Every structure is written in structure tokens, then in C-alpha cells.
Phi, psi and omega in degrees: 000325179312318180287341176277000188263150177292151176305323184263031182305144171243128177233130188233125169256125187281145172124190175237019177281179188298331181263000182289155185137176175246135180247130184242118181099156181290319183296313178297318177304313180294314184282324189266334184242293187293326174300299176300318178295303183294338177292339181273350185253153183292310187221036177074197180244125179274119179256135171243116184281120174274325183204135175239133179228130188231138173210118181063234183263009184254133178231133173242127179240124174268125186226139170254128178247141178234136184201167179216135179285165185299338181270005177095356179296129177282144175230095184230106189237169176245148185223157166229119183253123178257116194241133175252129184253136179222121177061039177063022175231160178278123182255334182199140178225137169243126191242118184249138180199178178285101177287326174296332175291317176302318181299316187290328185275312192257352187083153187292168174304133175290147176063000000 
């Protein structure tokens, strides 16, 4: 999915968990969100799309994700991605998920 994104993509994770926030640009997204998140997991997150709805330049995806931390703890979350497409590339993503699960599995946000 990373290769399908615009260089100046904006990604927002809703909530107050450790990964919440808005990331601007592929470099920041990789370093500040994907790197720390994927570094905690054995083999990334396997996503199964349950539903896609598209209208104009907006696509909404309901996704079930399954993953496992290095210590064997399961991380199985559900997501709703609201995606804006620009010039056939992902320009913006707003991601909704079970934030209490993130706190339970990864621990709360520091500070």
C-alpha cells in the first residue's frame, strides 16, 4: 500500500493511543507510524477487506486485521479507512479502529 501513496500523503489515526496523530508525507509516515508499529509485530498486519464503498474520489474500506507481537500477544483489530484518491494515488487516509485494544496490547501513550 505504501507504494500507492502520494509523496505528500496525509495519514490520521484517530484517538489518543500511542500511534494517534496526523502524519504528513511518506517519510514521516514510515518513520513515525509504520516503522514503530511494524517493528513491534512478527510479520506485519494481515488485512481482510470486508467492504469497500466508493463515491467520487473517496473510498471507505472496512478491514479486519490480524497480527502478533514478537512475544506472541495477538493484535486483531478492526478498521475503517476513509481514503481520498488523487491522480490514481492515495492522498489522504483517516483511520478509525478499536483504540482501547491498542492501549491494551501496546500500552498507553507515553507522557
